[in-house]
C-alpha positions as a Markdown table, in Angstrom:
| # | Residue | x | y | z |
|---|---|---|---|---|
| 1 | Met | -18.9 | 4.1 | -25.8 |
| 2 | Ile | -19.3 | 0.6 | -27.2 |
| 3 | Ala | -20.6 | 1.9 | -30.1 |
| 4 | Glu | -17.7 | 4.5 | -30.8 |
| 5 | Leu | -15.5 | 1.2 | -30.6 |
| 6 | Ser | -17.1 | -0.5 | -33.0 |
| 7 | Ser | -17.4 | 2.7 | -35.2 |
| 8 | Arg | -14.8 | 4.2 | -37.8 |
| 9 | Arg | -15.7 | 7.6 | -37.6 |
| 10 | Pro | -13.3 | 9.9 | -35.7 |
| 11 | Leu | -14.0 | 10.9 | -32.2 |
| 12 | Ile | -12.6 | 14.1 | -31.9 |
| 13 | Pro | -13.0 | 16.6 | -34.6 |
| 14 | Arg | -10.0 | 18.1 | -36.1 |
| 15 | Asp | -10.9 | 21.7 | -34.9 |
| 16 | Phe | -11.1 | 20.6 | -31.4 |
| 17 | Asn | -9.4 | 22.9 | -28.9 |
| 18 | Pro | -8.6 | 21.0 | -25.6 |
| 19 | Ser | -7.8 | 22.4 | -22.1 |
| 20 | Asp | -4.4 | 22.0 | -20.9 |
| 21 | Ala | -5.3 | 19.1 | -18.7 |
| 22 | Val | -7.4 | 17.3 | -21.8 |
| 23 | Gly | -4.4 | 18.4 | -24.3 |
| 24 | Glu | -2.3 | 16.5 | -22.0 |
| 25 | Val | -4.1 | 13.3 | -22.2 |
| 26 | Leu | -4.6 | 13.9 | -25.6 |
| 27 | Asp | -0.8 | 14.1 | -26.3 |
| 28 | Thr | 0.2 | 11.2 | -24.3 |
| 29 | Phe | -1.9 | 9.1 | -26.7 |
| 30 | Ala | -0.3 | 10.2 | -29.5 |
| 31 | Val | 3.0 | 9.4 | -28.2 |
| 32 | Ile | 2.1 | 6.0 | -27.2 |
| 33 | Ala | 0.9 | 5.9 | -30.8 |
| 34 | Glu | 4.4 | 6.8 | -31.8 |
| 35 | Met | 6.3 | 4.3 | -29.9 |
| 36 | Gly | 6.7 | 0.6 | -30.9 |
| 37 | Ala | 4.9 | -2.4 | -29.1 |
| 38 | Asp | 7.8 | -3.4 | -27.3 |
| 39 | Ser | 8.7 | 0.0 | -25.6 |
| 40 | Leu | 5.4 | 0.3 | -23.5 |
| 41 | Gly | 3.8 | -2.5 | -21.2 |
| 42 | Ala | 0.1 | -1.9 | -19.3 |
| 43 | Tyr | -1.5 | 1.5 | -19.3 |
| 44 | Val | -2.5 | 1.0 | -15.8 |
| 45 | Ile | -5.7 | 3.2 | -14.3 |
| 46 | Ser | -5.3 | 4.3 | -11.2 |
| 47 | Met | -8.4 | 4.5 | -8.9 |
| 48 | Ala | -10.5 | 2.9 | -11.7 |
| 49 | Ser | -13.7 | 2.3 | -10.1 |
| 50 | Gln | -16.0 | 1.3 | -13.2 |
| 51 | Pro | -16.0 | -0.3 | -16.8 |
| 52 | Ser | -16.2 | 3.1 | -18.5 |
| 53 | Asp | -12.6 | 3.8 | -17.1 |
| 54 | Ile | -11.5 | 0.7 | -19.1 |
| 55 | Leu | -13.0 | 1.4 | -21.9 |
| 56 | Ala | -12.4 | 4.9 | -22.3 |
| 57 | Val | -8.8 | 4.0 | -22.2 |
| 58 | Lys | -9.1 | 1.6 | -25.0 |
| 59 | Leu | -11.1 | 4.2 | -27.1 |
| 60 | Leu | -8.7 | 6.7 | -26.9 |
| 61 | Gln | -6.0 | 4.6 | -28.2 |
| 62 | Lys | -8.0 | 3.8 | -30.9 |
| 63 | Glu | -8.6 | 7.3 | -31.8 |
| 64 | Ala | -4.8 | 8.2 | -31.7 |
| 65 | Gly | -4.3 | 5.5 | -33.8 |
| 66 | Val | -1.8 | 2.9 | -31.7 |
| 67 | Ala | -1.2 | 0.1 | -34.2 |
| 68 | Glu | -0.9 | -2.4 | -30.9 |
| 69 | Ala | -3.1 | -1.3 | -28.3 |
| 70 | Leu | -1.5 | -1.5 | -25.1 |
| 71 | Arg | -3.5 | -3.9 | -22.8 |
| 72 | Val | -5.3 | -1.6 | -20.3 |
| 73 | Val | -5.2 | -2.5 | -16.6 |
| 74 | Pro | -7.7 | -1.5 | -13.7 |
| 75 | Leu | -6.0 | -0.6 | -10.6 |
| 76 | Phe | -8.9 | -0.9 | -7.6 |
| 77 | Glu | -7.0 | 1.0 | -4.5 |
| 78 | Thr | -10.0 | 2.1 | -2.0 |
| 79 | Leu | -11.6 | 0.0 | 0.0 |
| 80 | Ala | -15.1 | 1.0 | -1.9 |
| 81 | Asp | -13.4 | 0.3 | -5.3 |
| 82 | Leu | -12.1 | -2.9 | -3.8 |
| 83 | Gln | -15.0 | -4.4 | -2.8 |
| 84 | Gly | -16.6 | -3.3 | -6.2 |
| 85 | Ala | -13.9 | -5.1 | -8.4 |
| 86 | Gln | -15.8 | -8.3 | -9.0 |
| 87 | Ala | -19.1 | -6.8 | -10.0 |
| 88 | Cys | -16.9 | -4.3 | -12.6 |
| 89 | Leu | -15.1 | -7.4 | -14.0 |
| 90 | Glu | -18.3 | -9.3 | -14.6 |
| 91 | Gln | -19.7 | -6.2 | -16.3 |
| 92 | Leu | -16.8 | -5.8 | -18.7 |
| 93 | Leu | -17.5 | -9.5 | -19.4 |
| 94 | Ala | -20.8 | -9.0 | -20.1 |
| 95 | Ile | -19.9 | -6.9 | -23.1 |
| 96 | Pro | -19.4 | -9.1 | -26.3 |
| 97 | Trp | -17.1 | -6.6 | -28.0 |
| 98 | Tyr | -14.8 | -6.5 | -24.8 |
| 99 | Arg | -14.9 | -10.2 | -24.2 |
| 100 | Glu | -13.7 | -10.7 | -28.0 |
| 101 | His | -11.2 | -7.9 | -27.9 |
| 102 | Ile | -9.2 | -9.3 | -24.6 |
| 103 | Ala | -9.2 | -12.5 | -26.4 |
| 104 | Gly | -9.4 | -14.7 | -22.7 |
| 105 | Glu | -6.9 | -12.5 | -20.8 |
| 106 | Gln | -7.2 | -10.0 | -18.3 |
| 107 | Glu | -4.9 | -8.5 | -16.0 |
| 108 | Ile | -5.9 | -6.6 | -12.8 |
| 109 | Met | -3.9 | -4.5 | -10.3 |
| 110 | Ile | -4.6 | -3.9 | -6.7 |
| 111 | Gly | -3.5 | -1.3 | -4.6 |
| 112 | Tyr | -2.1 | -1.9 | -1.1 |
| 113 | Ser | -1.0 | 1.7 | -0.3 |
| 114 | Asp | -4.0 | 3.9 | -1.0 |
| 115 | Ser | -6.6 | 0.8 | 0.5 |
| 116 | Ala | -4.0 | 0.9 | 3.7 |
| 117 | Lys | -4.6 | 4.6 | 3.8 |
| 118 | Asp | -8.1 | 5.2 | 3.2 |
| 119 | Ala | -9.5 | 2.0 | 5.6 |
| 120 | Ser | -6.5 | 1.0 | 8.0 |
| 121 | His | -3.7 | -1.7 | 7.5 |
| 122 | Met | -5.9 | -4.2 | 8.4 |
| 123 | Ala | -9.1 | -3.8 | 6.8 |
| 124 | Ala | -7.0 | -3.4 | 3.8 |
| 125 | Ala | -5.6 | -6.5 | 4.1 |
| 126 | Trp | -8.4 | -8.7 | 4.3 |
| 127 | Ala | -10.6 | -6.6 | 1.6 |
| 128 | Leu | -7.5 | -7.2 | -0.9 |
| 129 | Tyr | -7.8 | -11.4 | 0.3 |
| 130 | Gln | -11.5 | -11.3 | -0.4 |
| 131 | Thr | -11.5 | -9.3 | -3.7 |
| 132 | Gln | -8.6 | -12.0 | -5.0 |
| 133 | Glu | -11.2 | -14.6 | -4.1 |
| 134 | Gln | -14.2 | -13.0 | -5.7 |
| 135 | Leu | -11.8 | -12.3 | -9.1 |
| 136 | Val | -10.6 | -15.5 | -9.0 |
| 137 | Glu | -14.2 | -17.3 | -9.0 |
| 138 | Thr | -15.8 | -14.5 | -11.8 |
| 139 | Ala | -12.3 | -15.8 | -13.6 |
| 140 | Arg | -12.8 | -19.8 | -13.7 |
| 141 | Ala | -16.4 | -19.2 | -14.0 |
| 142 | Gln | -15.6 | -17.2 | -17.6 |
| 143 | Asn | -13.0 | -19.4 | -18.7 |
| 144 | Leu | -10.5 | -16.3 | -18.1 |
| 145 | Lys | -6.9 | -16.4 | -17.6 |
| 146 | Leu | -6.6 | -14.1 | -15.3 |
| 147 | Thr | -3.4 | -12.1 | -13.7 |
| 148 | Leu | -3.4 | -10.3 | -10.6 |
| 149 | Phe | -1.0 | -7.4 | -10.2 |
| 150 | His | 0.4 | -6.3 | -6.7 |
| 151 | Gly | 0.9 | -3.1 | -6.2 |
| 152 | Arg | 3.2 | -3.4 | -3.1 |
| 153 | Gly | 5.3 | -0.8 | -1.8 |
| 154 | Gly | 8.3 | -1.1 | 0.6 |
| 155 | Ser | 7.0 | -0.2 | 3.8 |
| 156 | Ile | 4.8 | -3.0 | 5.8 |
| 157 | Gly | 2.0 | -0.1 | 5.8 |
| 158 | Arg | 1.8 | -0.4 | 1.7 |
| 159 | Gly | 1.9 | -4.2 | 1.3 |
| 160 | Gly | 5.4 | -4.7 | 1.7 |
| 161 | Gly | 7.3 | -7.7 | 3.6 |
| 162 | Pro | 9.4 | -11.0 | 3.3 |
| 163 | Thr | 8.5 | -11.9 | -0.5 |
| 164 | His | 8.1 | -15.5 | 0.2 |
| 165 | Ala | 5.8 | -15.3 | 2.8 |
| 166 | Ala | 3.6 | -12.6 | 1.1 |
| 167 | Ile | 2.9 | -15.0 | -1.9 |
| 168 | Leu | 2.5 | -18.1 | 0.2 |
| 169 | Ser | -0.2 | -16.1 | 2.1 |
| 170 | Gln | -2.4 | -15.0 | -1.0 |
| 171 | Pro | -6.0 | -16.8 | -1.3 |
| 172 | Pro | -5.6 | -20.4 | -2.9 |
| 173 | Gly | -6.0 | -20.1 | -6.7 |
| 174 | Ser | -5.0 | -16.6 | -6.9 |
| 175 | Val | -1.1 | -17.6 | -7.5 |
| 176 | Ala | -1.7 | -19.9 | -11.0 |
| 177 | Gly | 1.7 | -20.0 | -12.4 |
| 178 | Arg | 1.0 | -16.2 | -12.5 |
| 179 | Leu | 2.1 | -13.4 | -10.8 |
| 180 | Arg | 3.2 | -9.5 | -11.1 |
| 181 | Val | 4.6 | -7.5 | -8.4 |
| 182 | Thr | 5.6 | -3.6 | -8.4 |
| 183 | Glu | 9.2 | -3.2 | -6.6 |
| 184 | Gln | 9.7 | 0.5 | -5.7 |
| 185 | Gly | 11.8 | 2.9 | -4.7 |
| 186 | Glu | 14.9 | 1.9 | -2.2 |
| 187 | Val | 13.3 | -1.7 | -2.6 |
| 188 | Ile | 14.9 | -1.8 | -6.1 |
| 189 | Gln | 18.3 | -1.3 | -5.1 |
| 190 | Ala | 17.9 | -3.3 | -1.5 |
| 191 | Lys | 16.8 | -6.4 | -3.9 |
| 192 | Phe | 18.5 | -6.3 | -7.2 |
| 193 | Gly | 21.2 | -3.8 | -6.8 |
| 194 | Leu | 23.8 | -6.3 | -6.5 |
| 195 | Pro | 23.9 | -9.8 | -8.7 |
| 196 | Gly | 23.7 | -12.1 | -6.2 |
| 197 | Ile | 20.9 | -10.5 | -4.1 |
| 198 | Ala | 19.2 | -10.2 | -7.3 |
| 199 | Glu | 19.3 | -13.6 | -8.4 |
| 200 | Arg | 18.5 | -14.8 | -4.5 |
| 201 | Asn | 15.2 | -12.4 | -4.6 |
| 202 | Leu | 14.2 | -14.3 | -8.4 |
| 203 | Glu | 14.7 | -17.2 | -7.0 |
| 204 | Leu | 12.3 | -16.8 | -3.7 |
| 205 | Tyr | 9.3 | -15.3 | -6.4 |
| 206 | Thr | 10.3 | -18.1 | -8.6 |
| 207 | Thr | 10.2 | -21.3 | -5.4 |
| 208 | Ala | 7.2 | -19.2 | -3.8 |
| 209 | Val | 4.9 | -19.2 | -7.1 |
| 210 | Ala | 5.7 | -22.6 | -7.9 |
| 211 | Glu | 4.7 | -23.4 | -4.5 |
| 212 | Ala | 1.6 | -21.3 | -3.9 |
| 213 | Thr | 0.6 | -22.9 | -7.6 |
| 214 | Leu | 1.3 | -26.6 | -6.9 |
| 215 | Ala | 0.3 | -26.8 | -3.2 |
| 216 | Pro | -2.0 | -23.2 | -2.5 |
| 217 | Pro | -3.2 | -23.0 | 1.4 |
| 218 | Gln | -6.5 | -24.2 | 2.4 |
| 219 | Pro | -8.9 | -21.6 | 2.4 |
| 220 | Pro | -9.9 | -20.6 | 5.8 |
| 221 | Glu | -12.5 | -21.5 | 8.0 |
| 222 | Ala | -15.8 | -19.9 | 8.4 |
| 223 | Gly | -15.5 | -19.0 | 11.7 |
| 224 | Trp | -11.9 | -17.5 | 10.9 |
| 225 | Arg | -13.8 | -15.5 | 8.1 |
| 226 | Glu | -16.3 | -14.0 | 10.9 |
| 227 | Arg | -13.5 | -13.2 | 13.1 |
| 228 | Met | -11.8 | -11.3 | 10.1 |
| 229 | Asp | -15.0 | -9.4 | 9.2 |
| 230 | Glu | -15.3 | -8.2 | 12.8 |
| 231 | Leu | -11.8 | -7.4 | 13.1 |
| 232 | Ala | -11.5 | -5.3 | 10.1 |
| 233 | Gln | -15.0 | -3.5 | 10.7 |
| 234 | Thr | -13.5 | -2.3 | 14.4 |
| 235 | Ser | -10.0 | -1.5 | 13.0 |
| 236 | Cys | -11.4 | 0.6 | 9.7 |
| 237 | Ser | -13.5 | 2.4 | 12.2 |
| 238 | Val | -11.0 | 3.1 | 15.0 |
| 239 | Tyr | -8.4 | 4.4 | 11.9 |
| 240 | Arg | -11.1 | 6.5 | 10.2 |
| 241 | Gly | -12.4 | 7.8 | 13.3 |
| 242 | Met | -8.6 | 8.9 | 14.0 |
| 243 | Val | -7.5 | 9.9 | 11.0 |
| 244 | Arg | -10.9 | 11.6 | 9.4 |
| 245 | Glu | -12.8 | 12.4 | 12.3 |
| 246 | Arg | -10.4 | 13.8 | 14.7 |
| 247 | Pro | -10.3 | 17.8 | 14.4 |
| 248 | Asp | -7.1 | 18.1 | 15.5 |
| 249 | Phe | -5.2 | 15.5 | 13.6 |
| 250 | Ile | -4.2 | 17.3 | 10.9 |
| 251 | Glu | -2.7 | 19.9 | 13.1 |
| 252 | Tyr | -0.8 | 17.1 | 15.0 |
| 253 | Phe | 0.8 | 15.4 | 12.2 |
| 254 | Arg | 1.5 | 18.7 | 10.4 |
| 255 | His | 3.6 | 19.6 | 13.1 |
| 256 | Ala | 4.8 | 15.8 | 14.7 |
| 257 | Thr | 6.3 | 15.0 | 11.3 |
| 258 | Pro | 8.2 | 16.4 | 8.8 |
| 259 | Glu | 5.4 | 15.7 | 6.5 |
| 260 | His | 5.4 | 19.3 | 4.8 |
| 261 | Glu | 9.4 | 19.7 | 5.0 |
| 262 | Ile | 9.7 | 16.2 | 2.9 |
| 263 | Ser | 7.0 | 17.4 | 0.1 |
| 264 | His | 9.7 | 20.1 | -0.4 |
| 265 | Leu | 12.7 | 17.9 | -1.3 |
| 266 | Ala | 13.8 | 16.4 | -4.1 |
| 267 | Ile | 13.3 | 12.8 | -3.0 |
| 268 | Gly | 10.3 | 11.5 | -5.4 |
| 269 | Ser | 9.1 | 11.1 | -8.8 |
| 270 | Arg | 5.4 | 12.8 | -8.2 |
| 271 | Pro | 3.9 | 15.5 | -6.3 |
| 272 | Ala | 3.4 | 15.0 | -2.3 |
| 273 | Arg | -0.4 | 15.6 | -2.7 |
| 274 | Arg | -2.6 | 14.8 | -5.2 |
| 275 | Asn | -4.5 | 17.9 | -5.4 |
| 276 | Pro | -4.0 | 21.1 | -3.1 |
| 277 | Thr | -6.6 | 20.2 | -0.1 |
| 278 | Val | -4.8 | 19.6 | 3.4 |
| 279 | Gly | -6.6 | 16.2 | 4.3 |
| 280 | Val | -5.0 | 12.9 | 4.3 |
| 281 | Glu | -7.1 | 12.0 | 1.8 |
| 282 | Ser | -5.3 | 14.2 | -0.7 |
| 283 | Leu | -1.9 | 13.1 | 0.4 |
| 284 | Arg | 0.0 | 10.3 | -1.4 |
| 285 | Ala | 0.3 | 6.9 | 0.1 |
| 286 | Ile | 4.2 | 7.3 | 0.1 |
| 287 | Pro | 5.0 | 10.8 | 1.8 |
| 288 | Trp | 2.2 | 9.5 | 4.6 |
| 289 | Ile | 4.2 | 6.4 | 5.3 |
| 290 | Phe | 7.3 | 8.1 | 5.1 |
| 291 | Ala | 6.5 | 10.9 | 7.5 |
| 292 | Trp | 5.4 | 8.7 | 10.2 |
| 293 | Thr | 8.1 | 6.6 | 9.7 |
| 294 | Gln | 11.0 | 9.5 | 10.2 |
| 295 | Thr | 9.3 | 9.8 | 13.8 |
| 296 | Arg | 9.6 | 6.2 | 14.5 |
| 297 | Leu | 5.5 | 5.8 | 15.5 |
| 298 | Leu | 4.7 | 4.3 | 12.2 |
| 299 | Leu | 1.2 | 5.2 | 12.8 |
| 300 | Pro | -0.3 | 3.6 | 9.2 |
| 301 | Ala | 0.7 | 0.5 | 9.9 |
| 302 | Trp | -1.0 | -0.3 | 13.4 |
| 303 | Leu | -3.3 | 2.2 | 14.0 |
| 304 | Gly | -6.9 | 0.4 | 14.6 |
| 305 | Ala | -5.0 | -3.1 | 14.5 |
| 306 | Gly | -4.7 | -3.2 | 18.5 |
| 307 | Lys | -7.9 | -2.0 | 19.2 |
| 308 | Ala | -9.3 | -4.5 | 16.8 |
| 309 | Leu | -7.3 | -7.4 | 18.5 |
| 310 | Ala | -8.0 | -6.3 | 21.6 |
| 311 | Glu | -11.5 | -5.9 | 21.4 |
| 312 | Gln | -11.6 | -9.7 | 20.7 |
| 313 | Ile | -9.4 | -11.1 | 23.3 |
| 314 | Thr | -11.4 | -9.2 | 26.0 |
| 315 | Ala | -14.5 | -10.8 | 24.5 |
| 316 | Gly | -12.9 | -14.3 | 24.9 |
| 317 | His | -11.4 | -15.1 | 21.2 |
| 318 | Ala | -7.6 | -15.4 | 22.0 |
| 319 | Asp | -7.2 | -19.0 | 21.6 |
| 320 | Glu | -9.4 | -18.6 | 18.0 |
| 321 | Leu | -6.7 | -15.8 | 17.4 |
| 322 | Gln | -3.9 | -17.9 | 18.2 |
| 323 | His | -5.2 | -20.8 | 16.3 |
| 324 | Met | -5.5 | -18.7 | 13.1 |
| 325 | Tyr | -2.1 | -17.3 | 13.7 |
| 326 | His | -0.6 | -21.1 | 13.5 |
| 327 | His | -2.8 | -22.5 | 10.8 |
| 328 | Trp | -3.8 | -19.4 | 8.6 |
| 329 | Pro | -0.6 | -18.3 | 6.2 |
| 330 | Phe | -2.4 | -15.1 | 5.4 |
| 331 | Phe | -3.1 | -14.4 | 9.3 |
| 332 | Gln | 0.3 | -15.3 | 10.4 |
| 333 | Ala | 1.6 | -12.9 | 7.6 |
| 334 | Phe | -0.2 | -10.2 | 8.7 |
| 335 | Ile | 0.9 | -10.7 | 12.5 |
| 336 | Asp | 4.3 | -11.4 | 11.7 |
| 337 | Met | 4.6 | -7.9 | 10.1 |
| 338 | Gln | 2.9 | -6.2 | 12.8 |
| 339 | Glu | 5.7 | -7.5 | 15.0 |
| 340 | Met | 8.6 | -6.1 | 12.7 |
| 341 | Val | 6.8 | -2.9 | 12.9 |
| 342 | Leu | 6.7 | -3.2 | 16.9 |
| 343 | Ala | 10.2 | -3.9 | 16.7 |
| 344 | Lys | 11.0 | -0.8 | 15.2 |
| 345 | Ser | 9.0 | 1.8 | 16.4 |
| 346 | Asp | 9.8 | 3.9 | 19.3 |
| 347 | Pro | 7.2 | 5.8 | 21.4 |
| 348 | Val | 9.8 | 7.6 | 23.7 |
| 349 | Val | 11.5 | 8.8 | 20.5 |
| 350 | Ala | 8.3 | 9.8 | 18.9 |
| 351 | Ala | 7.1 | 11.6 | 22.4 |
| 352 | Trp | 10.5 | 14.0 | 21.8 |
| 353 | Tyr | 9.0 | 15.2 | 18.2 |
| 354 | Asp | 5.9 | 16.2 | 19.9 |
| 355 | Thr | 7.7 | 18.0 | 23.0 |
| 356 | Arg | 9.9 | 20.1 | 20.4 |
| 357 | Leu | 7.3 | 20.5 | 17.5 |
| 358 | Val | 3.9 | 20.2 | 18.9 |
| 359 | Pro | 1.6 | 22.9 | 20.3 |
| 360 | Glu | 0.6 | 22.3 | 23.7 |
| 361 | Ala | -2.8 | 22.4 | 23.1 |
| 362 | Val | -2.4 | 18.7 | 20.7 |
| 363 | Arg | -0.3 | 17.3 | 22.5 |
| 364 | Pro | -2.8 | 14.8 | 24.4 |
| 365 | Leu | -3.6 | 13.3 | 21.0 |
| 366 | Gly | 0.4 | 12.0 | 20.4 |
| 367 | Glu | 0.1 | 10.5 | 24.1 |
| 368 | Gln | -3.5 | 8.7 | 22.9 |
| 369 | Leu | -1.8 | 7.6 | 19.7 |
| 370 | Arg | 1.5 | 6.2 | 22.0 |
| 371 | Glu | -0.8 | 4.2 | 24.3 |
| 372 | Gln | -2.4 | 2.8 | 21.3 |
| 373 | Leu | 0.7 | 1.4 | 20.1 |
| 374 | Leu | 1.7 | 0.1 | 23.4 |
| 375 | Gln | -1.9 | -1.7 | 23.2 |
| 376 | Thr | -1.1 | -3.0 | 19.8 |
| 377 | Arg | 2.3 | -4.3 | 21.3 |
| 378 | Ala | 0.4 | -6.0 | 23.9 |
| 379 | Ser | -2.7 | -7.3 | 22.0 |
| 380 | Val | -0.3 | -8.9 | 19.2 |
| 381 | Leu | 2.1 | -10.5 | 21.5 |
| 382 | Val | -1.0 | -12.3 | 22.9 |
| 383 | Val | -1.7 | -13.9 | 19.7 |
| 384 | Ser | 1.5 | -14.3 | 18.4 |
| 385 | Gly | 2.5 | -16.2 | 22.0 |
| 386 | His | 5.7 | -14.3 | 21.8 |
| 387 | Glu | 7.3 | -12.5 | 24.9 |
| 388 | Asn | 9.2 | -10.0 | 22.5 |
| 389 | Pro | 8.6 | -9.2 | 19.1 |
| 390 | Leu | 10.3 | -10.9 | 16.6 |
| 391 | Asp | 11.2 | -13.7 | 18.7 |
| 392 | Glu | 10.7 | -16.4 | 16.1 |
| 393 | Ala | 12.9 | -14.4 | 13.6 |
| 394 | Pro | 15.8 | -13.8 | 15.7 |
| 395 | Val | 18.3 | -12.7 | 12.4 |
| 396 | Val | 15.7 | -10.0 | 11.7 |
| 397 | Gln | 15.3 | -9.1 | 15.3 |
| 398 | Arg | 19.2 | -8.7 | 16.1 |
| 399 | Ser | 19.3 | -6.9 | 12.6 |
| 400 | Val | 16.5 | -4.3 | 14.2 |
| 401 | Gly | 18.2 | -4.2 | 17.6 |
| 402 | Val | 21.7 | -3.0 | 15.7 |
| 403 | Arg | 20.0 | -0.5 | 13.7 |
| 404 | Asn | 18.1 | 1.4 | 16.3 |
| 405 | Pro | 20.4 | 2.9 | 18.3 |
| 406 | Tyr | 22.5 | 4.5 | 15.4 |
| 407 | Val | 19.1 | 5.8 | 14.2 |
| 408 | Asp | 18.5 | 7.3 | 17.6 |
| 409 | Pro | 20.6 | 10.5 | 17.3 |
| 410 | Leu | 19.4 | 11.2 | 13.6 |
| 411 | Asn | 16.3 | 11.5 | 14.8 |
| 412 | Leu | 17.3 | 13.9 | 17.6 |
| 413 | Leu | 19.2 | 16.2 | 15.3 |
| 414 | Gln | 16.3 | 16.0 | 12.9 |
| 415 | Val | 13.9 | 16.9 | 15.4 |
| 416 | Glu | 16.8 | 19.9 | 16.2 |
| 417 | Leu | 16.7 | 20.8 | 12.6 |
| 418 | Leu | 13.0 | 21.0 | 12.0 |
| 419 | Asp | 12.6 | 23.0 | 15.0 |
| 420 | Arg | 15.0 | 25.5 | 13.5 |
| 421 | Ile | 13.9 | 25.5 | 9.9 |
| 422 | Arg | 10.2 | 26.4 | 11.3 |
| 423 | His | 11.7 | 29.3 | 12.9 |
| 424 | Gly | 13.3 | 30.9 | 10.0 |
| 425 | His | 16.4 | 29.1 | 9.1 |
| 426 | Glu | 15.2 | 26.7 | 6.1 |
| 427 | Glu | 17.7 | 27.8 | 3.6 |
| 428 | Asp | 20.5 | 27.4 | 5.9 |
| 429 | Leu | 19.6 | 23.6 | 7.0 |
| 430 | Arg | 17.7 | 22.6 | 4.0 |
| 431 | Glu | 20.7 | 20.4 | 2.8 |
| 432 | Ala | 21.3 | 19.2 | 6.5 |
| 433 | Leu | 18.0 | 18.0 | 6.9 |
| 434 | Met | 18.1 | 16.3 | 3.5 |
| 435 | Ile | 20.8 | 14.2 | 4.7 |
| 436 | Cys | 19.0 | 13.4 | 8.3 |
| 437 | Ile | 16.0 | 12.3 | 6.1 |
| 438 | Asn | 18.2 | 10.4 | 4.4 |
| 439 | Gly | 19.9 | 8.6 | 7.2 |
| 440 | Ile | 16.9 | 7.9 | 9.3 |
| 441 | Ala | 15.3 | 5.9 | 6.1 |
| 442 | Ala | 18.4 | 3.7 | 5.7 |
| 443 | Gly | 18.6 | 3.0 | 9.5 |
| 444 | Met | 14.5 | 2.0 | 9.3 |
| 445 | Arg | 14.5 | 0.5 | 6.3 |
| 446 | Asn | 11.1 | -0.4 | 4.7 |
| 447 | Thr | 10.2 | 3.1 | 3.9 |
| 448 | Gly | 8.7 | 3.8 | 0.5 |
């Protein structure tokens, strides 16, 4: 591929007859070549895993005659890809052509949504932290100016949360005066819909980046890393054991949540699934999170974390976990976000979805999940030392407490609508369900 990048010979013959999929890719690059350099930003490669993913985009831009090539940004999303990101960057930098081409600057995107869907929120959070440390280490060794692009969503399970705390909880050196983040879906309206609020959020970003640059947090102690390794391993095992290995999980998910109905509503910019298979792996992260938020179980944000924390507490590590919470911004931010999720969840409401919508044969799975939710609540409160979730954030606690009762009747109405739609009244009730879905989303917030 490097030889082709350096060659003046055309790669694609004039009489080439591509398939529809290949033709669409080539047409995309032809449009890029027609656009001005200021019209487009980075070319982000979703699910990147190896150097050829980046080099292929460079080659296709050259072949299409792009005058001012877009910068190519690999997006590492799954747990395995995050763990291999450092090796991928080192291999790229070992190529003289590439090193000369980027002129000492590299942007890398790290994905919060699909990593959490792949391995659990807790395991993904720790993998993202370690990946950033490794990339920063490589950038320093190679004298490379690195920009980390955070692919966060609005929900907790997709990396969402308070801006200031999220930035300050990043590894030391990862925010060196440079930060790029995504703002998606309803978060854009919530943060930038009004001039005053937009200014306030830009101030939060600016001050947090300045603080993280000038006074970065201390790196975690060795013992904390060991503890997080164990927590992440247990969390990932519990999560995958439930989501991937339980034969009845997919059936339960499709009955207990409005996932199927959401995929048929015009509330997203992309198809709900990357391919037509029925497994969770093919489902995009947004409908995965959105469906569980609608039922008030919010499973993707906490599944695995409660069991992992409970095991460590039982093993006698409660004091160490509490010390980590009070002295490590990363761990504190994670636990605080768990408390927000727990404050918004409601196992009683989730149980009503099961009663009306789930076949009796798979209802025991729902009971197990609600038990794990209660275990997560108990374990998180032991670590934080709080009596109730969000005790140290009374404004947010009150806001959630005020909104929840207004969402309850919408949940009851949604269950009724789903039951009727699934028994043959879809066309008559589709608009009502749409309104109900939007109402629950507005009340829950942090949904996408």
